[in-house]
C-alpha positions in Angstrom: 0.0 0.0 0.0 1.3 3.5 -0.9 2.5 5.5 2.0 1.4 9.0 2.6 4.8 10.5 2.2 5.4 8.8 -1.2 2.1 9.8 -2.5 2.5 13.4 -1.5 5.9 13.6 -3.1 4.5 12.3 -6.4 1.5 14.5 -6.5 2.4 17.9 -8.2 1.9 21.0 -6.1 0.1 22.8 -9.0 -2.5 20.0 -9.1 -3.2 20.5 -5.4 -3.7 24.3 -5.9 -5.9 23.5 -8.9 -8.1 21.3 -6.7 -8.4 24.0 -4.1 -9.7 26.3 -6.9 -12.2 23.7 -8.0 -13.5 23.4 -4.4 -13.8 27.2 -4.2 -15.7 27.2 -7.5 -18.0 24.4 -6.1 -18.7 26.7 -3.1 -19.6 29.5 -5.5 -21.9 27.2 -7.5 -23.8 26.5 -4.3 -24.2 30.0 -2.8 -24.8 32.2 -5.8 -28.4 33.1 -6.3 -29.5 30.5 -3.7 -31.8 33.1 -2.2 -33.7 33.5 -5.4 -37.3 32.7 -4.6 -38.0 30.0 -7.1 -38.8 26.3 -6.6 -38.6 23.3 -9.0 -40.2 20.4 -7.3 -43.6 19.7 -5.7 -42.0 18.7 -2.3 -40.3 22.1 -2.0 -43.7 23.9 -2.0 -45.4 21.2 0.1 -42.8 21.6 2.9 -43.4 25.4 3.0 -47.2 25.0 3.0 -47.2 22.3 5.8 -48.9 23.5 9.0 -49.2 27.0 7.5 -52.4 28.0 9.4 -50.8 27.2 12.7 -47.5 28.9 11.7 -49.5 32.0 10.7 -51.0 32.2 14.2 -47.6 31.9 15.7 -46.2 34.5 13.3 -49.0 37.0 14.1 -48.9 36.4 17.8 -45.2 35.7 18.5 -44.1 34.3 21.9 -43.5 37.0 24.5 -41.6 35.0 27.0 -39.7 31.7 27.4 -42.9 29.8 28.5 -44.9 30.8 25.5 -41.9 30.2 23.2 -41.6 26.6 24.6 -45.3 26.0 24.0 -45.1 27.2 20.4 -42.0 25.1 20.0 -43.7 22.0 21.3 -46.7 22.6 19.1 -44.5 22.7 16.0 -42.7 19.6 17.2 -45.9 17.6 17.7 -47.2 18.5 14.2 -43.8 17.7 12.7 -43.7 14.2 14.4 -46.8 13.3 12.4 -44.7 13.2 9.2 -42.1 10.8 7.9 -39.5 13.6 7.8 -40.0 15.0 11.3 -36.7 16.7 11.8 -36.8 18.4 8.3 -40.4 19.6 8.9 -39.4 20.9 12.3 -36.5 22.9 10.9 -38.6 24.3 8.0 -41.5 25.2 10.4 -39.2 26.8 12.9 -39.0 29.8 10.7 -42.3 31.0 12.2 -40.7 31.2 15.7 -38.3 34.0 14.6 -40.7 35.9 12.4 -39.6 34.3 9.1 -42.9 32.7 8.0 -42.7 34.1 4.5 -39.0 33.7 4.3 -39.4 30.9 1.8 -35.7 30.6 1.0 -34.9 29.5 4.5 -35.0 25.7 3.7 -32.7 26.4 0.7 -30.2 28.1 3.0 -30.2 25.2 5.3 -29.6 22.8 2.4 -26.7 25.1 1.1 -25.1 25.1 4.6 -25.4 21.4 4.8 -23.9 20.9 1.4 -21.0 23.2 2.2 -20.3 21.4 5.5 -20.3 18.0 3.7 -17.2 19.0 1.7 -14.8 19.3 4.8 -16.4 16.1 6.2 -15.5 14.2 3.1 -12.0 15.7 3.1 -11.5 14.6 6.7 -13.0 11.2 6.2 -10.8 10.5 3.1 -7.7 11.8 4.8 -8.3 9.7 7.9 -9.0 6.6 5.7 -5.9 7.0 3.4 -3.5 9.2 5.5 -3.2 11.3 2.3 -4.0 14.9 2.0 -3.9 14.8 -1.8 -6.5 12.0 -2.0 -8.7 13.8 0.5 -8.4 17.0 -1.5 -9.3 15.2 -4.7 -12.4 13.6 -3.2 -13.6 16.9 -1.9 -13.0 18.6 -5.3 -15.0 15.9 -7.1 -17.9 16.3 -4.8 -17.7 20.1 -5.0 -18.6 20.2 -8.7 -20.7 17.0 -8.8 -23.9 18.2 -10.5 -26.3 16.2 -8.3 -24.7 17.4 -5.0 -24.7 21.0 -6.4 -28.4 20.6 -7.1 -29.4 19.2 -3.7 -27.4 21.9 -2.0 -29.6 24.5 -3.7 -33.1 22.9 -3.3 -35.6 23.5 -0.4 -35.4 19.7 0.3 -33.8 17.5 2.9 -31.4 15.5 0.8 -28.4 17.7 1.5 -28.9 17.7 5.3 -29.5 13.9 5.4 -26.3 13.4 3.4 -24.3 15.5 5.9 -25.7 13.5 8.8 -25.0 10.2 7.1 -21.4 11.0 6.4 -20.9 12.1 10.0 -22.6 8.9 11.1 -20.1 6.9 9.1 -17.1 9.0 10.1 -17.8 8.6 13.9 -18.6 4.9 13.5 -15.5 3.9 11.5 -13.0 6.0 13.4 -11.9 4.7 15.8 -12.4 1.0 15.4 -13.1 0.5 19.1 -16.3 1.1 21.0 -16.0 4.7 22.3 -18.2 7.8 22.9 -18.0 8.4 19.2 -20.1 5.3 18.6 -22.9 6.9 20.7 -22.5 10.1 18.7 -22.7 8.2 15.5 -26.0 6.6 16.7 -27.5 10.0 17.5 -26.5 11.3 14.0 -28.0 8.1 12.5 -31.3 8.9 14.2 -31.0 12.4 12.7 -30.6 10.8 9.3 -33.8 8.8 9.8 -35.8 11.7 11.2 -34.7 13.8 8.2 -35.9 11.1 5.8 -37.8 8.0 6.8 -36.5 6.0 3.8 -33.1 6.0 5.6 -34.3 3.6 8.3 -31.8 1.4 6.5 -28.9 3.3 8.1 -28.2 0.5 10.6 -28.1 -1.9 7.6 -25.5 0.3 5.9 -23.4 0.5 9.1 -23.6 -3.3 9.5 -22.4 -3.6 5.9 -19.3 -1.5 6.6 -18.6 -3.6 9.8 -19.4 -7.1 8.6 -18.4 -7.3 4.9 -14.7 -6.2 5.3 -14.3 -8.6 8.2 -15.7 -11.5 6.1 -13.5 -10.6 3.2 -10.4 -10.3 5.4 -11.4 -13.5 7.2 -11.6 -11.7 10.6 -14.4 -11.3 13.1 -16.4 -8.0 12.9 -16.7 -5.9 16.1 -20.1 -7.3 17.0 -20.2 -5.5 20.4 -19.7 -2.1 18.7 -22.3 -2.8 16.1 -24.8 -4.1 18.6 -24.6 -1.0 20.8 -24.8 1.3 17.8 -27.9 -0.4 16.5 -29.5 -0.6 19.9 -29.0 3.1 20.6 -30.3 4.0 17.2 -33.6 2.1 17.6 -33.9 3.3 21.2 -33.9 6.9 19.9 -36.2 6.1 17.0 -38.9 4.5 19.2 -38.5 6.9 22.1 -38.8 10.0 20.0 -41.4 8.4 17.8 -43.5 7.5 20.9 -44.0 11.2 21.8 -47.6 12.4 21.4 -49.2 8.9 21.4 -46.7 7.5 18.9 -48.0 9.3 15.9 -44.6 9.4 14.3 -44.2 5.6 14.5 -47.8 5.0 13.2 -47.4 7.5 10.3 -43.9 6.5 9.2 -44.2 2.7 9.4 -47.6 2.7 7.7 -46.1 4.7 4.9 -43.0 2.4 4.7 -45.2 -0.7 4.4 -47.3 0.9 1.7 -44.1 1.8 -0.2 -42.9 -1.8 0.1 -46.2 -3.1 -1.3 -46.0 -0.7 -4.2 -42.4 -1.7 -4.9 -43.4 -5.3 -5.2 -46.0 -4.6 -7.8 -43.6 -2.5 -9.9 -40.6 -4.9 -10.1 -39.1 -4.7 -13.6 -35.6 -6.0 -14.3 -34.7 -2.9 -16.2 -35.2 -0.8 -13.1 -32.2 -2.3 -11.5 -30.2 -0.4 -14.0 -31.8 2.9 -13.0 -29.2 4.1 -10.4 -26.1 3.0 -12.4 -27.6 4.8 -15.4 -28.1 8.0 -13.3 -24.4 8.1 -12.5 -23.6 8.3 -16.2 -26.4 10.6 -17.3 -26.9 13.0 -14.4 -23.2 13.3 -13.5 -21.0 12.5 -16.6 -19.8 9.5 -18.6 -16.3 9.9 -17.2 -17.7 9.9 -13.7 -19.7 6.7 -14.4 -16.8 4.8 -15.9 -14.4 5.8 -13.1 -16.9 4.9 -10.5 -17.2 1.4 -11.9 -13.5 1.4 -12.4 -13.4 0.6 -8.7 -14.0 -3.0 -9.7 -10.2 -2.9 -10.0 -9.9 -2.9 -6.2 -12.1 -6.0 -6.1 -9.9 -7.7 -8.7 -6.8 -6.8 -6.5 -8.7 -7.9 -3.4 -8.0 -4.5 -1.8 -11.3 -4.5 0.2 -10.3 -1.5 2.3 -10.2 0.8 -0.8 -13.2 -1.0 -2.4 -15.6 -0.2 0.6 -16.9 3.2 -0.7 -17.7 1.6 -4.0 -19.3 -1.5 -2.4 -21.4 0.6 0.0 -22.8 2.8 -2.9 -23.6 -0.4 -4.9 -25.4 -1.8 -1.8 -27.4 1.4 -1.5 -28.3 1.3 -5.2 -29.5 -2.3 -4.8 -31.7 -1.5 -1.8 -33.4 1.5 -3.5 -34.0 -0.5 -6.7 -36.7 -2.3 -4.9 -38.6 0.9 -4.0 -41.7 2.0 -5.9 -40.0 5.2 -7.0 -36.5 5.1 -8.5 -35.9 8.7 -7.6 -32.3 9.9 -8.2 -32.3 11.8 -4.9 -32.4 8.5 -2.9 -28.8 8.0 -3.9 -27.7 11.4 -2.6 -26.3 10.1 0.7 -24.0 7.9 -1.4 -22.6 10.6 -3.6 -19.7 11.5 -1.3 -18.7 7.9 -1.1 -18.8 7.7 -4.9 -16.5 10.7 -5.0 -14.2 9.1 -2.5 -14.1 5.8 -4.5 -13.0 7.7 -7.6 -10.4 9.6 -5.8 -8.9 6.4 -4.4 -8.8 4.9 -7.9 -7.0 7.9 -9.4 -4.6 8.0 -6.4 -3.7 4.4 -7.1 -2.0 5.5 -10.3 0.6 7.3 -8.3 2.1 4.2 -6.8 5.9 4.7 -6.6 6.5 1.9 -9.1 4.4 3.4 -11.8 6.0 5.3 -14.7 5.8 9.1 -15.1 3.7 8.6 -18.2 1.1 6.8 -16.0 1.2 9.7 -13.6 0.5 12.1 -16.5 -2.3 9.9 -17.7 -3.9 9.9 -14.2 -3.7 13.7 -14.1 -5.2 14.0 -17.6 -8.0 11.7 -16.5 -8.5 13.8 -13.4 -8.8 16.9 -15.5 -11.2 15.3 -17.9 -13.4 14.1 -15.0 -13.6 17.6 -13.4 -14.2 19.3 -16.8 -16.9 16.8 -17.6 -18.8 17.6 -14.4 -18.6 21.4 -14.7 -21.1 22.0 -17.6 -24.0 20.4 -15.8 -23.1 21.8 -12.5 -22.9 25.3 -14.0 -26.2 24.7 -15.9 -27.9 23.8 -12.6 -26.6 27.0 -11.0 -28.1 29.0 -13.9 -31.4 27.1 -14.1 -34.7 29.0 -13.5 -38.4 28.1 -13.7 -41.5 30.1 -14.6 -43.9 29.2 -11.8 -43.8 32.7 -10.4 -43.6 34.4 -13.8 -46.9 32.8 -14.8 -48.7 33.8 -11.6 -47.4 37.3 -11.9 -48.5 37.4 -15.6 -52.1 36.3 -14.6 -52.2 38.8 -11.7 -51.2 41.6 -14.1 -54.2 40.9 -16.2 -56.5 40.5 -13.2 -55.3 41.1 -9.7 -58.2 39.1 -8.3 -57.8 36.1 -10.6 -58.2 32.6 -9.2 -56.0 29.8 -10.6 -56.3 26.1 -10.9 -52.8 24.6 -11.1 -51.1 21.2 -11.5 -48.5 22.6 -9.2 -50.5 24.5 -6.5 -48.1 24.0 -3.6 -45.5 26.1 -5.3 -47.6 28.7 -7.1 -49.7 29.5 -4.0 -46.5 30.9 -2.4 -46.6 33.8 -4.9 -50.1 35.1 -4.0 -51.4 37.0 -1.0 -54.4 34.8 -0.5 -53.4 31.1 -0.9 -57.0 30.2 -1.7 -56.5 32.0 -5.0 -54.4 29.1 -6.3 -55.8 25.6 -5.8 -55.2 22.1 -7.2 -56.6 21.4 -10.7 -59.5 18.9 -10.4 -59.1 15.4 -11.9 -62.5 15.3 -13.6 -64.7 17.6 -15.6 -67.6 17.7 -13.1 -65.3 19.1 -10.4 -63.8 21.5 -12.9 -67.3 22.9 -13.6 -67.8 23.4 -9.8 -64.5 25.3 -9.6 -65.6 27.5 -12.5 -68.8 28.3 -10.7 -66.8 29.3 -7.6 -65.0 31.9 -9.6 -61.8 30.3 -10.9 -60.7 31.7 -14.2 -57.4 30.1 -15.3 -55.8 26.7 -15.6 -52.0 26.4 -15.3 -50.6 23.2 -16.8 -46.9 22.2 -16.2 -44.8 19.0 -16.4 -46.2 17.9 -13.0 -49.3 16.9 -15.1 -47.3 14.0 -16.5 -46.9 12.7 -12.9 -50.2 13.4 -11.3 -52.7 13.6 -14.2 -51.9 10.7 -16.6 -54.8 8.6 -18.0 -52.9 5.3 -17.2 -51.9 6.5 -13.7 -48.3 5.7 -14.7 -45.8 8.5 -14.5 -44.5 10.1 -17.7 -47.0 8.6 -20.1 -48.2 11.1 -22.7 -52.0 10.8 -22.6 -53.5 12.9 -19.8 -56.6 11.9 -18.0 -60.2 12.9 -18.6 -60.8 16.4 -19.9 -57.1 17.3 -20.0 -56.5 15.2 -23.1 -59.0 17.3 -25.0 -57.7 20.5 -23.5 -54.1 20.0 -24.6 -55.1 18.8 -28.1 -57.9 21.2 -29.0 -57.7 24.3 -26.9 -55.1 27.0 -27.6 -53.4 28.3 -24.5 -53.6 32.0 -23.6 -49.8 31.8 -23.1 -47.1 29.3 -23.3 -43.8 30.0 -21.5 -40.4 28.4 -21.4 -40.2 26.7 -18.0 -37.8 23.7 -17.5 -34.7 23.7 -19.6 -33.2 20.4 -20.8 -31.1 19.9 -17.6 -34.0 20.6 -15.2 -36.5 18.5 -17.2 -34.1 15.6 -17.1 -33.7 16.0 -13.4 -37.5 16.4 -13.0 -38.1 13.1 -14.7 -35.5 11.0 -13.0 -36.4 12.4 -9.6 -39.9 11.0 -10.1 -39.1 7.9 -12.2 -41.0 4.7 -11.5 -39.9 2.8 -14.7 -36.6 3.6 -16.4 -37.9 2.5 -19.8 -41.0 4.8 -19.6 -38.9 7.7 -18.3 -36.4 7.4 -21.2 -39.2 7.2 -23.8 -40.6 10.4 -22.3 -37.3 12.3 -22.5 -36.5 10.9 -25.9 -39.8 12.2 -27.4 -39.6 14.6 -30.2 -42.0 16.9 -28.4 -39.8 19.8 -27.4 -42.6 21.4 -25.4 -42.7 18.9 -22.5 -40.9 21.3 -20.2 -43.1 24.3 -21.0 -45.9 25.8 -18.8 -49.3 26.8 -20.2 -52.0 29.2 -19.2 -55.6 28.4 -20.3 -58.7 30.5 -20.0 -61.1 28.4 -18.0 -64.3 29.9 -19.5 -63.0 29.4 -23.0 -61.8 25.8 -22.3 -65.1 24.7 -20.7 -67.1 26.3 -23.6 -65.1 24.2 -26.2 -65.4 21.1 -24.1 -69.2 21.4 -23.8 -69.5 22.2 -27.6 -67.6 19.0 -28.4 -69.8 17.0 -26.0 -72.9 18.4 -27.7 -71.6 17.4 -31.1 -70.9 13.9 -29.9 -74.4 13.6 -28.4 -76.0 14.6 -31.7 -74.1 12.1 -33.9 -76.1 9.0 -33.0 -79.5 10.8 -33.8 -78.3 12.0 -37.2 -77.2 8.5 -38.3 
């Protein structure tokens, strides 16, 4: 195994400084324009709308002393525990306690801070693992400009925070090897991972993997005592906290997990096991994907220590391949490990017995990797959407306009009265009732291909009920550019249930799939009723 001193001597100083600049650029990609008040995904708006009536009361009548503050805090905690992401909802809802109810970028700032903190954690983890500053620097640089991690560091979603907690969980468990107070800290952080995202109930399984598999491969006994206490403390925290307020968190979370498991069984398709490997190539870069699977070299060499980041990510991909959704974000917690694995592979080329030409080849490959990641990372930084633009355009025409939207949880953030933007009904009868209640516009966006398809399968082209007629026969009042190619690609793979269907959708020649449309409700209903009348007359004429 290459010693730290030999590796540092072989690694050029200008490459080190270049990697520091890459990390700095990655920081800039995360923080620039992060406070712009725009959202991409349904969940971002849903989190901000959750418990809004209660939060509005707290905001209008803020706590005047410690006692009333604690009461408000406990109320927010109780409501957050009724979700599968209790810690995240608690953090998002806490904005009302300091007068930031309408400070909608608060969750994005939390994500950005978590994403930035993950970089030094990965650096320290890799340095402790390899005893090499250069390898640690390379792993942090790769993660700094990794498109997916840049994206999750800019969204008002929990992925960035759960990734930070997960990497800290691993760090404090792996170092040191003995059972110490750090093991307890790792268990607490693991509980934080779970309460940030219920799907990560699998954290003890991932920890067990890191403990047991290397031991089996090296033909040594794992530290069963350490693993036992870590797992015990984790579940003690999960069930103790989950039992607060009559155990609503346990009831809600486990019911939802069982439902997801049943849905996953009904949607098993062999091609879906390729989803996560495919995402690495398409959402990051081809070079990234090939280098990640280049870690098979360590398996060939039986270097299990260096292969562990790769094996852990593969294990994570396998687990989530059984889920109903094959969402790209589920792999977020494994992205730092993927970056570490690639850094270890490139560092292997600097073994003292290798030729100078091999060193140059490794540096060239390193440069190609970082350059291949930059275009998408920069595109994500520049990406915008038109949810607010559309609402503002309608309000310019009629300040009192009421809107039916396929993305109401985001668009209602941009109006004074949230009742002015409501969910678009799924059938024509309900649409008529909404028209009678004074709604005047329909806003249709790519979310329709998730929630309004005729087949109930995501990303099939035919929309349900009246929407099929609307999109084919009614001219919109306005059509706006909305999701660019990079965002649409992300949007699809963040909601994918079937890889084949998702690819068919993205490969369609229809270039307007990422657009957003405004329809006049009165005009639309008139044309639908006229068509219905024509179809009713046809049998009598024949």
